[in-house]
FIKOLZA-1660 file (N, C-alpha, C; in steps of 0.1 Angstrom, whole numbers, plus 5000, padded with zeros to 4 digits):
% residues 261
   i   px   py   pz ch aa at
   1 9558 2515 1695  A  M  N
   1 9572 2517 1699  A  M CA
   1 9581 2518 1687  A  M  C
   2 9592 2526 1688  A  H  N
   2 9601 2527 1677  A  H CA
   2 9615 2522 1682  A  H  C
   3 9624 2519 1673  A  R  N
   3 9637 2514 1677  A  R CA
   3 9648 2521 1668  A  R  C
   4 9657 2527 1675  A  L  N
   4 9669 2533 1668  A  L CA
   4 9680 2522 1668  A  L  C
   5 9684 2518 1656  A  I  N
   5 9694 2507 1655  A  I CA
   5 9707 2512 1650  A  I  C
   6 9718 2510 1657  A  F  N
   6 9732 2513 1653  A  F CA
   6 9738 2500 1648  A  F  C
   7 9739 2499 1634  A  I  N
   7 9743 2486 1628  A  I CA
   7 9758 2486 1625  A  I  C
   8 9765 2476 1629  A  M  N
   8 9779 2474 1626  A  M CA
   8 9780 2460 1619  A  M  C
   9 9785 2460 1607  A  S  N
   9 9786 2447 1600  A  S CA
   9 9799 2448 1591  A  S  C
  10 9801 2437 1584  A  G  N
  10 9812 2437 1575  A  G CA
  10 9812 2446 1563  A  G  C
  11 9800 2452 1561  A  I  N
  11 9799 2461 1550  A  I CA
  11 9797 2476 1554  A  I  C
  12 9799 2478 1567  A  G  N
  12 9799 2492 1571  A  G CA
  12 9790 2495 1583  A  G  C
  13 9788 2507 1586  A  V  N
  13 9780 2512 1597  A  V CA
  13 9768 2520 1593  A  V  C
  14 9757 2518 1599  A  A  N
  14 9745 2526 1595  A  A CA
  14 9736 2528 1607  A  A  C
  15 9727 2538 1606  A  L  N
  15 9717 2540 1616  A  L CA
  15 9704 2539 1609  A  L  C
  16 9694 2533 1616  A  S  N
  16 9681 2532 1611  A  S CA
  16 9670 2534 1622  A  S  C
  17 9659 2539 1618  A  L  N
  17 9648 2541 1627  A  L CA
  17 9636 2533 1621  A  L  C
  18 9631 2524 1629  A  Q  N
  18 9620 2516 1624  A  Q CA
  18 9610 2513 1634  A  Q  C
  19 9598 2511 1630  A  A  N
  19 9587 2506 1639  A  A CA
  19 9590 2492 1643  A  A  C
  20 9586 2489 1655  A  C  N
  20 9589 2475 1660  A  C CA
  20 9576 2468 1663  A  C  C
  21 9575 2456 1659  A  V  N
  21 9564 2447 1662  A  V CA
  21 9565 2442 1676  A  V  C
  22 9556 2444 1684  A  A  N
  22 9557 2439 1698  A  A CA
  22 9559 2424 1699  A  A  C
  23 9568 2420 1708  A  E  N
  23 9570 2405 1709  A  E CA
  23 9557 2399 1715  A  E  C
  24 9555 2387 1711  A  E  N
  24 9544 2379 1716  A  E CA
  24 9546 2377 1731  A  E  C
  25 9537 2380 1739  A  T  N
  25 9538 2379 1754  A  T CA
  25 9525 2375 1760  A  T  C
  26 9525 2372 1772  A  T  N
  26 9513 2368 1780  A  T CA
  26 9511 2379 1790  A  T  C
  27 9498 2381 1795  A  P  N
  27 9496 2391 1805  A  P CA
  27 9505 2390 1817  A  P  C
  28 9506 2377 1822  A  L  N
  28 9514 2375 1834  A  L CA
  28 9529 2378 1832  A  L  C
  29 9534 2374 1821  A  R  N
  29 9548 2376 1818  A  R CA
  29 9551 2391 1816  A  R  C
  30 9542 2398 1810  A  N  N
  30 9543 2412 1808  A  N CA
  30 9543 2419 1822  A  N  C
  31 9534 2415 1830  A  L  N
  31 9532 2421 1844  A  L CA
  31 9545 2419 1852  A  L  C
  32 9550 2407 1851  A  M  N
  32 9563 2404 1859  A  M CA
  32 9574 2412 1854  A  M  C
  33 9575 2414 1841  A  H  N
  33 9586 2422 1835  A  H CA
  33 9585 2436 1840  A  H  C
  34 9573 2442 1839  A  T  N
  34 9572 2456 1842  A  T CA
  34 9574 2458 1857  A  T  C
  35 9570 2448 1866  A  E  N
  35 9571 2450 1880  A  E CA
  35 9586 2452 1885  A  E  C
  36 9595 2446 1877  A  V  N
  36 9609 2447 1881  A  V CA
  36 9613 2462 1880  A  V  C
  37 9609 2468 1869  A  D  N
  37 9612 2483 1867  A  D CA
  37 9604 2491 1878  A  D  C
  38 9592 2487 1881  A  D  N
  38 9584 2495 1890  A  D CA
  38 9590 2494 1904  A  D  C
  39 9595 2483 1908  A  Y  N
  39 9601 2482 1922  A  Y CA
  39 9614 2489 1922  A  Y  C
  40 9622 2489 1911  A  A  N
  40 9634 2496 1910  A  A CA
  40 9632 2511 1912  A  A  C
  41 9621 2516 1906  A  E  N
  41 9618 2531 1907  A  E CA
  41 9613 2534 1922  A  E  C
  42 9605 2525 1927  A  F  N
  42 9599 2527 1941  A  F CA
  42 9610 2528 1951  A  F  C
  43 9620 2519 1950  A  Y  N
  43 9631 2518 1960  A  Y CA
  43 9643 2526 1956  A  Y  C
  44 9642 2535 1947  A  S  N
  44 9653 2544 1943  A  S CA
  44 9656 2554 1954  A  S  C
  45 9668 2559 1954  A  A  N
  45 9672 2569 1965  A  A CA
  45 9663 2581 1965  A  A  C
  46 9659 2586 1954  A  R  N
  46 9650 2597 1953  A  R CA
  46 9637 2594 1960  A  R  C
  47 9631 2583 1957  A  N  N
  47 9618 2579 1962  A  N CA
  47 9619 2577 1977  A  N  C
  48 9630 2572 1982  A  M  N
  48 9632 2570 1997  A  M CA
  48 9632 2583 2004  A  M  C
  49 9638 2593 1997  A  I  N
  49 9638 2607 2004  A  I CA
  49 9623 2612 2005  A  I  C
  50 9616 2610 1994  A  Y  N
  50 9602 2614 1994  A  Y CA
  50 9594 2607 2005  A  Y  C
  51 9596 2594 2006  A  L  N
  51 9590 2586 2016  A  L CA
  51 9593 2591 2030  A  L  C
  52 9606 2594 2032  A  G  N
  52 9610 2599 2045  A  G CA
  52 9603 2612 2048  A  G  C
  53 9601 2621 2038  A  G  N
  53 9594 2633 2040  A  G CA
  53 9579 2631 2044  A  G  C
  54 9573 2622 2037  A  G  N
  54 9559 2619 2041  A  G CA
  54 9558 2613 2055  A  G  C
  55 9567 2604 2058  A  L  N
  55 9566 2598 2072  A  L CA
  55 9569 2609 2082  A  L  C
  56 9578 2619 2079  A  A  N
  56 9581 2629 2089  A  A CA
  56 9568 2638 2091  A  A  C
  57 9561 2641 2080  A  A  N
  57 9548 2648 2082  A  A CA
  57 9538 2640 2090  A  A  C
  58 9537 2627 2087  A  G  N
  58 9528 2618 2095  A  G CA
  58 9532 2618 2110  A  G  C
  59 9545 2617 2112  A  A  N
  59 9550 2617 2126  A  A CA
  59 9547 2629 2134  A  A  C
  60 9547 2641 2127  A  L  N
  60 9544 2653 2133  A  L CA
  60 9530 2654 2138  A  L  C
  61 9521 2648 2130  A  L  N
  61 9507 2648 2133  A  L CA
  61 9504 2637 2144  A  L  C
  62 9510 2625 2142  A  A  N
  62 9507 2614 2151  A  A CA
  62 9513 2615 2165  A  A  C
  63 9525 2621 2166  A  N  N
  63 9531 2621 2179  A  N CA
  63 9530 2635 2187  A  N  C
  64 9521 2643 2182  A  T  N
  64 9518 2655 2189  A  T CA
  64 9503 2655 2191  A  T  C
  65 9498 2666 2196  A  S  N
  65 9483 2666 2199  A  S CA
  65 9475 2670 2186  A  S  C
  66 9482 2672 2175  A  V  N
  66 9475 2677 2163  A  V CA
  66 9465 2667 2158  A  V  C
  67 9469 2654 2157  A  D  N
  67 9459 2643 2153  A  D CA
  67 9446 2643 2161  A  D  C
  68 9448 2644 2174  A  L  N
  68 9436 2644 2183  A  L CA
  68 9428 2656 2182  A  L  C
  69 9434 2668 2180  A  H  N
  69 9426 2680 2178  A  H CA
  69 9418 2679 2165  A  H  C
  70 9424 2674 2154  A  I  N
  70 9417 2673 2142  A  I CA
  70 9405 2663 2143  A  I  C
  71 9408 2652 2150  A  R  N
  71 9398 2642 2152  A  R CA
  71 9386 2648 2160  A  R  C
  72 9389 2655 2171  A  N  N
  72 9378 2660 2180  A  N CA
  72 9370 2671 2172  A  N  C
  73 9378 2680 2165  A  W  N
  73 9371 2690 2157  A  W CA
  73 9361 2684 2147  A  W  C
  74 9366 2675 2140  A  Y  N
  74 9358 2669 2129  A  Y CA
  74 9346 2662 2135  A  Y  C
  75 9348 2653 2145  A  Q  N
  75 9337 2646 2151  A  Q CA
  75 9326 2654 2158  A  Q  C
  76 9331 2665 2164  A  N  N
  76 9322 2674 2171  A  N CA
  76 9315 2685 2163  A  N  C
  77 9323 2690 2153  A  D  N
  77 9318 2702 2146  A  D CA
  77 9315 2700 2131  A  D  C
  78 9319 2689 2125  A  V  N
  78 9318 2687 2111  A  V CA
  78 9309 2675 2108  A  V  C
  79 9311 2664 2115  A  R  N
  79 9304 2652 2111  A  R CA
  79 9289 2654 2113  A  R  C
  80 9281 2648 2103  A  S  N
  80 9267 2650 2103  A  S CA
  80 9261 2638 2095  A  S  C
  81 9248 2637 2094  A  E  N
  81 9242 2627 2087  A  E CA
  81 9246 2627 2072  A  E  C
  82 9248 2639 2067  A  S  N
  82 9252 2641 2053  A  S CA
  82 9266 2635 2050  A  S  C
  83 9275 2638 2060  A  T  N
  83 9289 2633 2058  A  T CA
  83 9289 2618 2060  A  T  C
  84 9280 2613 2068  A  D  N
  84 9279 2598 2070  A  D CA
  84 9275 2591 2057  A  D  C
  85 9265 2598 2050  A  H  N
  85 9261 2592 2037  A  H CA
  85 9272 2592 2027  A  H  C
  86 9279 2604 2027  A  F  N
  86 9291 2605 2017  A  F CA
  86 9301 2594 2021  A  F  C
  87 9304 2593 2033  A  A  N
  87 9315 2583 2037  A  A CA
  87 9311 2569 2034  A  A  C
  88 9298 2566 2035  A  K  N
  88 9293 2552 2032  A  K CA
  88 9296 2549 2017  A  K  C
  89 9295 2558 2009  A  S  N
  89 9297 2556 1994  A  S CA
  89 9312 2556 1991  A  S  C
  90 9319 2566 1997  A  A  N
  90 9333 2568 1994  A  A CA
  90 9342 2556 1998  A  A  C
  91 9337 2550 2009  A  K  N
  91 9345 2539 2015  A  K CA
  91 9347 2528 2005  A  K  C
  92 9337 2526 1996  A  Y  N
  92 9338 2515 1986  A  Y CA
  92 9350 2516 1977  A  Y  C
  93 9355 2528 1974  A  F  N
  93 9367 2529 1966  A  F CA
  93 9379 2522 1973  A  F  C
  94 9379 2522 1986  A  G  N
  94 9391 2516 1993  A  G CA
  94 9389 2502 1997  A  G  C
  95 9378 2495 1993  A  E  N
  95 9376 2481 1996  A  E CA
  95 9384 2472 1987  A  E  C
  96 9393 2465 1993  A  G  N
  96 9402 2456 1985  A  G CA
  96 9394 2445 1978  A  G  C
  97 9384 2440 1984  A  A  N
  97 9376 2430 1978  A  A CA
  97 9369 2434 1965  A  A  C
  98 9367 2447 1964  A  I  N
  98 9361 2453 1952  A  I CA
  98 9371 2458 1942  A  I  C
  99 9381 2465 1947  A  A  N
  99 9391 2471 1939  A  A CA
  99 9400 2461 1931  A  A  C
 100 9404 2451 1938  A  C  N
 100 9414 2442 1932  A  C CA
 100 9408 2435 1920  A  C  C
 101 9396 2429 1921  A  P  N
 101 9390 2423 1909  A  P CA
 101 9388 2433 1897  A  P  C
 102 9384 2445 1901  A  V  N
 102 9382 2456 1891  A  V CA
 102 9395 2459 1884  A  V  C
 103 9406 2461 1891  A  F  N
 103 9419 2463 1885  A  F CA
 103 9423 2452 1876  A  F  C
 104 9422 2440 1881  A  A  N
 104 9426 2428 1874  A  A CA
 104 9418 2426 1861  A  A  C
 105 9405 2428 1862  A  G  N
 105 9396 2427 1851  A  G CA
 105 9399 2437 1840  A  G  C
 106 9402 2449 1844  A  A  N
 106 9405 2460 1834  A  A CA
 106 9419 2457 1828  A  A  C
 107 9428 2452 1835  A  W  N
 107 9441 2448 1830  A  W CA
 107 9440 2437 1819  A  W  C
 108 9432 2427 1821  A  V  N
 108 9430 2416 1812  A  V CA
 108 9423 2422 1799  A  V  C
 109 9414 2431 1801  A  I  N
 109 9407 2437 1789  A  I CA
 109 9417 2443 1779  A  I  C
 110 9428 2448 1785  A  G  N
 110 9438 2454 1776  A  G CA
 110 9445 2444 1767  A  G  C
 111 9444 2431 1771  A  F  N
 111 9450 2421 1762  A  F CA
 111 9440 2414 1753  A  F  C
 112 9428 2413 1757  A  V  N
 112 9418 2406 1749  A  V CA
 112 9411 2415 1740  A  V  C
 113 9411 2428 1743  A  G  N
 113 9404 2438 1735  A  G CA
 113 9413 2444 1724  A  G  C
 114 9409 2456 1719  A  E  N
 114 9417 2463 1709  A  E CA
 114 9429 2470 1716  A  E  C
 115 9439 2472 1708  A  D  N
 115 9451 2479 1714  A  D CA
 115 9449 2494 1716  A  D  C
 116 9439 2499 1708  A  E  N
 116 9437 2513 1709  A  E CA
 116 9422 2516 1712  A  E  C
 117 9419 2528 1715  A  G  N
 117 9405 2532 1718  A  G CA
 117 9402 2529 1732  A  G  C
 118 9389 2527 1735  A  V  N
 118 9384 2526 1749  A  V CA
 118 9390 2514 1756  A  V  C
 119 9390 2503 1749  A  T  N
 119 9395 2491 1756  A  T CA
 119 9410 2492 1759  A  T  C
 120 9417 2499 1750  A  G  N
 120 9431 2501 1753  A  G CA
 120 9433 2510 1765  A  G  C
 121 9425 2520 1766  A  D  N
 121 9426 2529 1778  A  D CA
 121 9422 2522 1791  A  D  C
 122 9412 2513 1790  A  I  N
 122 9408 2506 1802  A  I CA
 122 9419 2496 1806  A  I  C
 123 9425 2490 1796  A  G  N
 123 9436 2481 1799  A  G CA
 123 9448 2488 1805  A  G  C
 124 9451 2499 1800  A  E  N
 124 9463 2507 1806  A  E CA
 124 9460 2511 1820  A  E  C
 125 9447 2516 1822  A  W  N
 125 9444 2520 1836  A  W CA
 125 9444 2508 1845  A  W  C
 126 9439 2497 1841  A  G  N
 126 9439 2485 1849  A  G CA
 126 9453 2480 1852  A  G  C
 127 9462 2481 1842  A  S  N
 127 9476 2477 1844  A  S CA
 127 9483 2486 1854  A  S  C
 128 9481 2499 1852  A  R  N
 128 9488 2509 1861  A  R CA
 128 9483 2507 1876  A  R  C
 129 9470 2505 1877  A  S  N
 129 9464 2503 1890  A  S CA
 129 9468 2491 1897  A  S  C
 130 9469 2480 1890  A  L  N
 130 9473 2467 1895  A  L CA
 130 9488 2468 1899  A  L  C
 131 9496 2473 1891  A  R  N
 131 9510 2475 1893  A  R CA
 131 9513 2483 1906  A  R  C
 132 9505 2494 1907  A  T  N
 132 9506 2503 1918  A  T CA
 132 9503 2495 1931  A  T  C
 133 9492 2487 1931  A  L  N
 133 9488 2479 1942  A  L CA
 133 9499 2470 1946  A  L  C
 134 9505 2463 1936  A  I  N
 134 9516 2453 1939  A  I CA
 134 9528 2460 1945  A  I  C
 135 9532 2472 1940  A  V  N
 135 9544 2479 1944  A  V CA
 135 9542 2484 1958  A  V  C
 136 9530 2491 1961  A  G  N
 136 9528 2498 1973  A  G CA
 136 9523 2489 1984  A  G  C
 137 9517 2477 1981  A  G  N
 137 9511 2469 1991  A  G CA
 137 9520 2464 2002  A  G  C
 138 9532 2458 1998  A  P  N
 138 9541 2453 2009  A  P CA
 138 9545 2464 2019  A  P  C
 139 9550 2476 2014  A  P  N
 139 9553 2486 2024  A  P CA
 139 9541 2491 2032  A  P  C
 140 9529 2491 2026  A  L  N
 140 9517 2495 2034  A  L CA
 140 9516 2485 2046  A  L  C
 141 9516 2472 2043  A  L  N
 141 9514 2462 2054  A  L CA
 141 9525 2464 2064  A  L  C
 142 9537 2467 2059  A  A  N
 142 9548 2468 2069  A  A CA
 142 9546 2480 2078  A  A  C
 143 9543 2491 2072  A  F  N
 143 9541 2503 2080  A  F CA
 143 9529 2503 2090  A  F  C
 144 9519 2495 2086  A  Q  N
 144 9508 2494 2095  A  Q CA
 144 9512 2488 2108  A  Q  C
 145 9521 2478 2107  A  R  N
 145 9526 2471 2119  A  R CA
 145 9538 2479 2126  A  R  C
 146 9547 2484 2118  A  I  N
 146 9559 2491 2123  A  I CA
 146 9555 2503 2131  A  I  C
 147 9546 2511 2125  A  L  N
 147 9543 2524 2132  A  L CA
 147 9534 2521 2144  A  L  C
 148 9526 2511 2144  A  G  N
 148 9520 2506 2156  A  G CA
 148 9509 2515 2163  A  G  C
 149 9503 2524 2156  A  S  N
 149 9493 2532 2162  A  S CA
 149 9479 2526 2161  A  S  C
 150 9470 2530 2169  A  G  N
 150 9457 2523 2170  A  G CA
 150 9446 2532 2164  A  G  C
 151 9433 2527 2165  A  R  N
 151 9422 2534 2159  A  R CA
 151 9416 2543 2170  A  R  C
 152 9410 2554 2165  A  P  N
 152 9402 2563 2175  A  P CA
 152 9391 2555 2182  A  P  C
 153 9384 2547 2174  A  T  N
 153 9372 2540 2180  A  T CA
 153 9376 2530 2190  A  T  C
 154 9389 2526 2190  A  D  N
 154 9394 2516 2201  A  D CA
 154 9398 2523 2213  A  D  C
 155 9397 2536 2213  A  G  N
 155 9402 2544 2225  A  G CA
 155 9417 2546 2225  A  G  C
 156 9424 2543 2214  A  S  N
 156 9438 2544 2213  A  S CA
 156 9442 2557 2207  A  S  C
 157 9454 2562 2211  A  D  N
 157 9459 2574 2205  A  D CA
 157 9467 2571 2193  A  D  C
 158 9471 2582 2186  A  S  N
 158 9478 2579 2173  A  S CA
 158 9493 2578 2174  A  S  C
 159 9498 2579 2186  A  K  N
 159 9513 2579 2187  A  K CA
 159 9519 2566 2182  A  K  C
 160 9531 2567 2176  A  W  N
 160 9538 2556 2170  A  W CA
 160 9545 2548 2181  A  W  C
 161 9540 2536 2183  A  V  N
 161 9546 2526 2192  A  V CA
 161 9548 2514 2184  A  V  C
 162 9561 2511 2179  A  P  N
 162 9563 2500 2170  A  P CA
 162 9557 2487 2175  A  P  C
 163 9549 2481 2166  A  F  N
 163 9543 2468 2167  A  F CA
 163 9532 2467 2178  A  F  C
 164 9528 2478 2184  A  K  N
 164 9518 2478 2194  A  K CA
 164 9504 2474 2188  A  K  C
 165 9502 2480 2176  A  D  N
 165 9489 2478 2169  A  D CA
 165 9492 2477 2154  A  D  C
 166 9482 2476 2146  A  D  N
 166 9484 2474 2131  A  D CA
 166 9476 2484 2123  A  D  C
 167 9475 2497 2128  A  N  N
 167 9467 2507 2121  A  N CA
 167 9476 2519 2118  A  N  C
 168 9489 2518 2116  A  G  N
 168 9497 2529 2114  A  G CA
 168 9495 2536 2101  A  G  C
 169 9489 2529 2091  A  A  N
 169 9486 2534 2078  A  A CA
 169 9472 2529 2073  A  A  C
 170 9465 2538 2067  A  S  N
 170 9451 2534 2063  A  S CA
 170 9451 2526 2050  A  S  C
 171 9447 2514 2051  A  G  N
 171 9445 2506 2038  A  G CA
 171 9435 2511 2029  A  G  C
 172 9424 2516 2034  A  H  N
 172 9414 2522 2026  A  H CA
 172 9419 2535 2019  A  H  C
 173 9426 2543 2026  A  A  N
 173 9432 2555 2019  A  A CA
 173 9441 2551 2008  A  A  C
 174 9449 2541 2010  A  F  N
 174 9459 2536 2000  A  F CA
 174 9452 2530 1988  A  F  C
 175 9443 2521 1990  A  I  N
 175 9436 2514 1978  A  I CA
 175 9427 2524 1971  A  I  C
 176 9420 2532 1979  A  G  N
 176 9410 2542 1973  A  G CA
 176 9417 2553 1965  A  G  C
 177 9430 2555 1968  A  A  N
 177 9437 2566 1960  A  A CA
 177 9441 2560 1946  A  A  C
 178 9444 2547 1945  A  I  N
 178 9450 2542 1933  A  I CA
 178 9442 2544 1920  A  I  C
 179 9429 2541 1920  A  P  N
 179 9422 2543 1907  A  P CA
 179 9422 2557 1902  A  P  C
 180 9422 2567 1911  A  F  N
 180 9421 2581 1907  A  F CA
 180 9435 2586 1903  A  F  C
 181 9446 2582 1910  A  L  N
 181 9459 2586 1907  A  L CA
 181 9464 2580 1894  A  L  C
 182 9460 2567 1891  A  S  N
 182 9463 2561 1879  A  S CA
 182 9457 2568 1867  A  S  C
 183 9444 2571 1869  A  A  N
 183 9437 2579 1858  A  A CA
 183 9443 2593 1856  A  A  C
 184 9447 2599 1867  A  A  N
 184 9453 2612 1866  A  A CA
 184 9465 2613 1857  A  A  C
 185 9473 2602 1857  A  E  N
 185 9485 2602 1849  A  E CA
 185 9482 2599 1834  A  E  C
 186 9470 2596 1831  A  M  N
 186 9466 2592 1818  A  M CA
 186 9459 2604 1810  A  M  C
 187 9456 2614 1817  A  V  N
 187 9448 2625 1811  A  V CA
 187 9458 2637 1810  A  V  C
 188 9455 2646 1800  A  D  N
 188 9463 2657 1797  A  D CA
 188 9457 2670 1803  A  D  C
 189 9444 2670 1805  A  S  N
 189 9438 2682 1810  A  S CA
 189 9442 2685 1825  A  S  C
 190 9446 2697 1828  A  R  N
 190 9450 2701 1841  A  R CA
 190 9438 2700 1851  A  R  C
 191 9426 2705 1846  A  A  N
 191 9414 2704 1854  A  A CA
 191 9410 2690 1857  A  A  C
 192 9411 2681 1847  A  A  N
 192 9408 2667 1850  A  A CA
 192 9418 2661 1860  A  A  C
 193 9430 2664 1859  A  K  N
 193 9440 2659 1869  A  K CA
 193 9437 2664 1883  A  K  C
 194 9433 2677 1884  A  C  N
 194 9430 2682 1897  A  C CA
 194 9418 2675 1903  A  C  C
 195 9408 2673 1895  A  L  N
 195 9396 2666 1900  A  L CA
 195 9399 2651 1904  A  L  C
 196 9407 2645 1896  A  L  N
 196 9411 2631 1899  A  L CA
 196 9420 2630 1912  A  L  C
 197 9429 2640 1914  A  Y  N
 197 9436 2640 1926  A  Y CA
 197 9428 2643 1938  A  Y  C
 198 9418 2651 1936  A  A  N
 198 9408 2653 1947  A  A CA
 198 9400 2641 1950  A  A  C
 199 9396 2633 1940  A  G  N
 199 9389 2621 1941  A  G CA
 199 9398 2610 1949  A  G  C
 200 9411 2611 1947  A  S  N
 200 9420 2601 1954  A  S CA
 200 9419 2602 1969  A  S  C
 201 9414 2613 1974  A  S  N
 201 9413 2615 1989  A  S CA
 201 9400 2610 1995  A  S  C
 202 9390 2607 1987  A  L  N
 202 9377 2604 1992  A  L CA
 202 9376 2592 2001  A  L  C
 203 9383 2581 1998  A  A  N
 203 9382 2569 2007  A  A CA
 203 9389 2573 2020  A  A  C
 204 9400 2580 2020  A  G  N
 204 9407 2584 2032  A  G CA
 204 9398 2593 2041  A  G  C
 205 9392 2602 2034  A  L  N
 205 9383 2611 2042  A  L CA
 205 9371 2604 2048  A  L  C
 206 9367 2593 2042  A  S  N
 206 9356 2585 2047  A  S CA
 206 9360 2579 2060  A  S  C
 207 9373 2575 2061  A  R  N
 207 9378 2568 2073  A  R CA
 207 9379 2578 2085  A  R  C
 208 9383 2591 2082  A  V  N
 208 9383 2601 2092  A  V CA
 208 9369 2604 2097  A  V  C
 209 9360 2604 2087  A  N  N
 209 9346 2607 2091  A  N CA
 209 9340 2596 2100  A  N  C
 210 9343 2583 2097  A  D  N
 210 9338 2572 2104  A  D CA
 210 9346 2570 2117  A  D  C
 211 9356 2578 2120  A  D  N
 211 9364 2577 2132  A  D CA
 211 9371 2564 2133  A  D  C
 212 9375 2559 2121  A  M  N
 212 9382 2546 2120  A  M CA
 212 9397 2548 2119  A  M  C
 213 9401 2561 2115  A  H  N
 213 9416 2564 2114  A  H CA
 213 9418 2578 2117  A  H  C
 214 9430 2581 2123  A  Y  N
 214 9435 2594 2125  A  Y CA
 214 9440 2600 2112  A  Y  C
 215 9441 2613 2111  A  T  N
 215 9445 2620 2099  A  T CA
 215 9459 2615 2095  A  T  C
 216 9468 2613 2104  A  S  N
 216 9482 2609 2101  A  S CA
 216 9482 2595 2094  A  S  C
 217 9473 2586 2098  A  Q  N
 217 9472 2573 2092  A  Q CA
 217 9467 2573 2078  A  Q  C
 218 9457 2582 2076  A  V  N
 218 9452 2584 2062  A  V CA
 218 9463 2590 2053  A  V  C
 219 9471 2600 2059  A  L  N
 219 9481 2606 2051  A  L CA
 219 9492 2596 2047  A  L  C
 220 9496 2588 2056  A  V  N
 220 9506 2578 2053  A  V CA
 220 9501 2568 2042  A  V  C
 221 9489 2564 2043  A  G  N
 221 9483 2555 2033  A  G CA
 221 9482 2561 2019  A  G  C
 222 9477 2574 2019  A  W  N
 222 9476 2581 2006  A  W CA
 222 9490 2583 2000  A  W  C
 223 9500 2587 2008  A  W  N
 223 9513 2590 2004  A  W CA
 223 9520 2577 1998  A  W  C
 224 9518 2566 2004  A  L  N
 224 9523 2554 1998  A  L CA
 224 9517 2551 1984  A  L  C
 225 9504 2553 1983  A  A  N
 225 9498 2551 1970  A  A CA
 225 9504 2561 1960  A  A  C
 226 9506 2573 1963  A  Y  N
 226 9511 2583 1954  A  Y CA
 226 9525 2579 1950  A  Y  C
 227 9534 2575 1959  A  L  N
 227 9547 2572 1956  A  L CA
 227 9548 2559 1947  A  L  C
 228 9539 2550 1950  A  A  N
 228 9538 2537 1942  A  A CA
 228 9534 2541 1928  A  A  C
 229 9524 2549 1926  A  E  N
 229 9518 2552 1913  A  E CA
 229 9528 2560 1905  A  E  C
 230 9535 2570 1911  A  T  N
 230 9545 2578 1904  A  T CA
 230 9557 2569 1900  A  T  C
 231 9560 2559 1908  A  S  N
 231 9570 2550 1904  A  S CA
 231 9566 2542 1892  A  S  C
 232 9554 2537 1891  A  V  N
 232 9549 2530 1880  A  V CA
 232 9549 2539 1867  A  V  C
 233 9545 2552 1869  A  D  N
 233 9545 2561 1858  A  D CA
 233 9559 2564 1853  A  D  C
 234 9569 2565 1862  A  R  N
 234 9583 2567 1857  A  R CA
 234 9588 2555 1849  A  R  C
 235 9585 2543 1854  A  S  N
 235 9590 2531 1847  A  S CA
 235 9582 2529 1834  A  S  C
 236 9570 2534 1833  A  E  N
 236 9562 2533 1821  A  E CA
 236 9567 2543 1810  A  E  C
 237 9572 2555 1814  A  T  N
 237 9576 2564 1805  A  T CA
 237 9591 2563 1802  A  T  C
 238 9598 2556 1810  A  K  N
 238 9613 2554 1808  A  K CA
 238 9614 2542 1798  A  K  C
 239 9612 2545 1785  A  R  N
 239 9611 2535 1775  A  R CA
 239 9624 2531 1768  A  R  C
 240 9635 2538 1771  A  M  N
 240 9647 2535 1764  A  M CA
 240 9653 2522 1769  A  M  C
 241 9656 2513 1759  A  R  N
 241 9661 2500 1762  A  R CA
 241 9674 2497 1753  A  R  C
 242 9684 2492 1759  A  F  N
 242 9696 2489 1751  A  F CA
 242 9696 2474 1749  A  F  C
 243 9698 2469 1737  A  E  N
 243 9698 2455 1734  A  E CA
 243 9707 2452 1722  A  E  C
 244 9717 2443 1724  A  P  N
 244 9725 2439 1712  A  P CA
 244 9718 2429 1704  A  P  C
 245 9717 2430 1691  A  V  N
 245 9710 2421 1682  A  V CA
 245 9719 2416 1671  A  V  C
 246 9721 2403 1670  A  P  N
 246 9729 2398 1659  A  P CA
 246 9721 2398 1646  A  P  C
 247 9728 2402 1635  A  I  N
 247 9722 2404 1622  A  I CA
 247 9731 2399 1611  A  I  C
 248 9725 2397 1599  A  V  N
 248 9733 2393 1588  A  V CA
 248 9728 2402 1576  A  V  C
 249 9737 2409 1570  A  I  N
 249 9734 2418 1559  A  I CA
 249 9742 2414 1547  A  I  C
 250 9735 2410 1536  A  D  N
 250 9742 2405 1524  A  D CA
 250 9752 2395 1527  A  D  C
 251 9749 2386 1536  A  G  N
 251 9758 2375 1539  A  G CA
 251 9769 2378 1548  A  G  C
 252 9770 2391 1553  A  H  N
 252 9780 2395 1562  A  H CA
 252 9774 2396 1577  A  H  C
 253 9780 2389 1586  A  P  N
 253 9776 2390 1600  A  P CA
 253 9778 2403 1606  A  P  C
 254 9770 2407 1616  A  G  N
 254 9772 2420 1623  A  G CA
 254 9763 2420 1635  A  G  C
 255 9764 2432 1642  A  V  N
 255 9757 2434 1655  A  V CA
 255 9749 2447 1654  A  V  C
 256 9737 2447 1658  A  A  N
 256 9729 2459 1658  A  A CA
 256 9727 2463 1673  A  A  C
 257 9731 2475 1677  A  L  N
 257 9729 2480 1690  A  L CA
 257 9715 2487 1690  A  L  C
 258 9705 2482 1697  A  S  N
 258 9692 2486 1695  A  S CA
 258 9687 2494 1708  A  S  C
 259 9681 2506 1705  A  F  N
 259 9675 2514 1716  A  F CA
 259 9660 2515 1713  A  F  C
 260 9652 2510 1722  A  A  N
 260 9637 2510 1720  A  A CA
 260 9632 2522 1728  A  A  C
 261 9622 2530 1722  A  F  N
 261 9616 2541 1729  A  F CA
 261 9602 2543 1725  A  F  C
% end
């Protein structure tokens, strides 16, 4: 990080650009600090518009015959022993009991390992993934209940009936998208980004294959993960910080207006 400092003191005014030594912090304190920015980004007016657009698309599928047509087509014409094998493996990406410890462990590695290199990248990926889970988890749980649609295997349709059921959004699609979306924001290659974005759909597709969720439910779960991750990415890259800093130069008191970036 660098810091642009506008210095005002009894001996004049000056500008300086200097490297900054990171403040001593703890993993938990750092996480709590960054989550404030993450939540601010997620609940911004722009993000709420995007969320509304995703819900509108989900509503179109869920409250018409489209969801049922897709379900019947896939189960009758696509599903096979091969897709079942694929789904069995892909489902693990969306298992919270597996994903949460992995995210947390990778996040801790970023603090106990080196700041750069492989351990640094692992730590950043873990931090992004964990923050995305924390930001998107509460709205996921809320929409599961609020939308109120049921599972295909329960004989329920996908129509939104508030609080009737708790499957309005796919948790597997949400959690399974996070590690891929987080990694996608860390790579520069367009081809790698495309592959990672494709990978983010695997857990959701497994739920369609297993007839555990309708397409609309998978879409809402994936969309929440996407919005949460992009919120984390915006707060991560929005590095500008304003901070008044008292200083003394040659015995003269002054104030430095500091912008970190």
